[in-house]
C-alpha positions in Angstrom: -0.4 -0.2 0.0 3.0 2.5 0.9 2.4 5.8 2.1 -0.9 8.0 2.2 0.0 11.2 0.4 -2.5 13.6 -0.5 -2.3 17.4 -2.3 -4.0 20.2 -1.4 -4.1 24.0 -2.7 -6.3 27.5 -2.6 -7.4 28.9 -5.8 -9.3 32.4 -6.8 -10.1 32.7 -10.4 -7.5 30.0 -11.6 -9.4 27.3 -13.5 -7.0 27.2 -16.1 -4.1 26.2 -14.0 -6.3 24.3 -11.3 -7.8 22.2 -14.4 -4.2 20.4 -14.8 -3.3 20.4 -11.3 -6.5 18.1 -11.0 -5.5 16.5 -13.9 -1.7 15.8 -12.7 -2.3 15.0 -8.9 -5.4 13.2 -9.6 -3.3 10.9 -11.7 -0.4 10.8 -9.8 -2.3 10.6 -5.9 -5.7 9.7 -7.1 -8.8 12.2 -7.2 -10.0 11.1 -3.4 -6.5 12.4 -2.4 -7.2 16.1 -4.0 -8.2 19.0 -1.8 -8.8 22.5 -3.1 -10.3 25.4 -1.2 -11.8 28.1 -3.3 -10.8 32.0 -2.0 -13.9 33.6 -1.5 -18.0 32.4 -1.6 -18.7 33.9 -4.7 -16.3 31.3 -6.8 -18.1 28.4 -9.0 -16.7 25.2 -8.2 -15.6 23.9 -11.9 -17.1 20.4 -12.8 -13.7 19.2 -13.5 -13.4 19.3 -9.8 -15.6 16.5 -9.5 -14.1 13.5 -7.4 -11.9 15.6 -5.2 -12.6 17.3 -1.8 -13.5 20.9 -2.7 -14.8 24.0 -0.5 -15.4 27.4 -0.6 -14.3 30.0 2.0 -14.4 33.2 2.9 -12.0 35.5 1.1 -8.9 36.2 2.1 -8.8 40.4 2.5 -6.2 42.6 2.8 -2.8 43.4 0.5 -0.8 41.2 -1.3 1.2 40.4 1.8 -1.5 40.0 4.0 -3.6 37.8 2.0 -0.8 35.5 1.4 -0.4 35.1 5.4 -4.1 34.5 5.7 -4.1 31.6 2.9 -0.9 30.1 4.2 -2.1 30.3 8.0 -4.9 28.6 6.6 -3.7 26.1 4.9 -1.2 25.1 7.6 -4.2 24.6 10.1 -5.4 22.5 7.3 -2.3 20.2 6.6 -2.2 19.5 10.3 -6.0 18.2 10.1 -4.7 16.3 7.0 -1.8 14.5 8.9 -3.9 12.7 10.9 -4.9 10.4 8.0 -2.0 10.9 5.9 1.8 10.5 6.3 2.4 13.0 3.6 1.1 16.7 2.8 1.9 18.4 -0.6 1.0 21.7 -0.7 1.6 23.8 -4.0 0.1 27.0 -5.7 -1.9 25.7 -8.7 0.4 26.7 -11.1 3.1 24.2 -10.0 3.7 20.7 -10.3 6.2 18.4 -8.2 7.7 16.0 -11.2 10.1 13.3 -11.0 12.7 12.8 -13.6 10.7 10.3 -16.3 14.5 8.5 -16.3 13.8 6.8 -13.0 10.7 5.2 -14.3 8.6 5.8 -11.4 5.3 8.0 -10.1 5.1 10.7 -7.9 3.7 7.8 -5.4 6.3 5.3 -5.9 8.8 8.0 -5.7 7.8 9.3 -2.2 7.0 5.9 -0.8 11.0 5.4 -1.2 12.0 8.9 0.1 13.3 9.3 3.6 11.1 12.8 3.8 12.1 13.2 7.5 10.3 16.7 7.8 10.0 17.8 4.7 11.4 17.2 0.7 11.9 19.7 -2.0 11.9 19.4 -5.4 14.6 21.6 -7.9 12.7 24.5 -8.8 12.3 25.1 -12.5 10.9 28.2 -13.3 9.5 27.7 -16.8 9.5 30.6 -19.0 8.5 31.7 -22.8 10.9 32.2 -25.5 9.4 34.9 -27.2 11.8 34.5 -30.4 10.4 31.1 -30.7 7.7 30.2 -28.8 3.9 31.6 -29.5 0.8 31.9 -26.9 0.4 28.8 -24.9 -2.8 26.7 -26.1 -4.8 24.7 -23.8 -5.5 21.5 -26.2 -1.6 20.4 -25.4 0.9 19.7 -22.7 2.6 22.3 -21.3 6.0 21.2 -21.8 5.1 20.6 -25.5 5.1 24.3 -26.3 7.5 25.5 -23.9 11.0 24.0 -23.7 13.3 27.0 -21.6 13.3 27.6 -17.9 15.6 29.3 -15.2 17.1 27.0 -12.3 15.4 28.9 -9.7 15.8 28.9 -5.8 12.4 30.9 -5.5 10.7 27.4 -6.8 13.1 24.9 -4.5 9.7 25.1 -2.0 9.3 22.7 1.0 6.2 21.2 -0.8 6.2 17.4 1.1 5.8 17.9 4.7 5.6 14.7 6.8 4.7 16.7 10.1 2.4 19.1 11.3 4.9 22.1 10.7 4.3 25.8 9.5 5.1 26.5 5.9 6.1 30.5 5.5 3.9 32.3 3.0 3.9 30.4 -0.6 5.6 27.2 0.7 8.5 28.3 0.3 10.0 27.1 3.6 8.9 25.3 6.6 9.7 27.3 9.7 12.5 26.3 12.3 13.8 23.3 10.0 16.0 22.8 7.1 15.0 21.8 3.9 16.0 18.7 1.6 16.6 18.9 -2.3 15.0 15.4 -3.3 17.6 14.0 -6.2 15.7 13.2 -9.7 13.0 15.5 -8.3 11.6 18.9 -9.2 9.3 22.0 -8.9 8.1 23.3 -12.4 6.4 26.5 -11.9 4.0 27.7 -14.9 3.1 30.9 -13.5 5.3 33.1 -15.7 5.0 30.8 -18.9 2.8 33.1 -21.2 3.4 36.7 -21.6 -0.2 37.1 -22.4 -1.8 35.0 -19.6 0.6 37.5 -17.1 -1.0 40.2 -18.3 -4.8 38.8 -18.5 -4.4 37.6 -14.9 -3.7 41.2 -13.7 -6.4 42.9 -15.2 -8.4 40.7 -12.6 -10.0 43.5 -10.8 -9.5 41.5 -7.0 -6.1 41.2 -8.1 -5.8 44.8 -9.1 -7.4 46.1 -5.5 -4.9 43.9 -3.7 -1.8 45.6 -5.2 -0.9 43.1 -7.7 -1.3 45.0 -11.2 2.4 46.7 -10.3 4.0 43.2 -10.4 3.2 42.0 -14.0 6.6 43.5 -15.1 8.2 41.8 -12.5 6.4 38.5 -13.5 7.8 38.7 -16.8 11.3 38.6 -15.7 11.3 34.9 -16.4 10.3 35.8 -19.9 12.8 38.2 -20.6 15.8 36.0 -19.7 14.7 33.0 -21.1 14.2 34.7 -24.1 17.9 36.2 -23.8 19.9 33.6 -22.9 22.5 32.1 -22.8 21.4 28.6 -22.7 22.8 26.1 -20.6 23.0 22.1 -20.1 20.3 20.5 -18.2 22.1 17.4 -16.8 25.1 19.4 -16.0 23.5 22.3 -14.5 20.8 20.8 -12.5 23.3 18.5 -10.7 25.4 21.8 -9.8 22.3 23.8 -8.9 21.6 20.9 -6.2 24.6 21.0 -4.4 24.5 25.2 -4.6 21.4 24.9 -3.4 22.2 22.7 -0.5 25.0 24.1 0.8 24.1 28.2 0.0 22.2 29.9 2.1 20.8 33.7 1.7 21.7 35.7 4.5 18.3 36.9 5.5 16.9 33.1 5.6 19.3 30.0 6.9 16.5 27.6 5.4 16.0 28.6 2.2 18.3 28.0 -0.4 20.5 30.6 -2.3 22.7 30.5 -5.6 24.9 33.5 -5.7 21.9 35.3 -7.7 23.1 33.4 -10.5 20.7 33.3 -13.6 21.0 29.8 -15.3 18.4 29.4 -18.0 18.6 25.8 -19.1 16.5 23.7 -21.9 14.1 21.1 -20.4 14.7 17.7 -21.8 12.3 16.1 -24.3 11.1 13.7 -22.1 9.3 15.6 -20.0 7.0 16.9 -22.4 3.9 14.8 -22.1 3.7 15.3 -18.2 2.0 18.1 -17.5 
């Protein structure tokens, strides 16, 4: 039977990503082990969520920082409750996918069954971008990684995504408070939030996001796209190996339990073996 594993997230007006999140984690863990909270009672629960656990809650109020804190406080409490029934809880945003290297031939559940998680385990952060010289608008009728081929190896997305104990995630699942992190070999966290310039602009036209102060973040969110387009492009195998070593050893001065990489901008081409996964 192995470990009992579930995944959770919270969303608002995010059906585009949530559909992929439900498809991916449902295939990997079983839909009955997915938990989604909708941020706001005005939200409509989409039909593709049938078979998973869903609940609407009162919208978390405040600006970007305040609302992020309110959401993670809620999800920490939910994870503590779920850990009474599960061995591991995966927490991600709806645009984040914890992926095992296909070379291993293991599903996510099989990988985590074998892993010595301890307190938490992280995938190496892979921030997928859009090379605007080569890649057009994203389509919803094909896998994301058939349409996007480049990414930045990002400390920001080397998150403490999987927990085995009732601890507290920091905002955005970026760390577990009071504990170090452990980057799993051959495990990646692919982030797709910045992989399409058109979607970035449309997302921040959402009135609720403008009211919360998100509009000024459009330019910042497009940074990955600019970096991926400019290059240079480095070898995946070489640099993912180096990035794991560097991020395991190096820490930012302001947070000993977050990874650092000397502010290096490392752009890689994603291998074809990942193209059908998400």
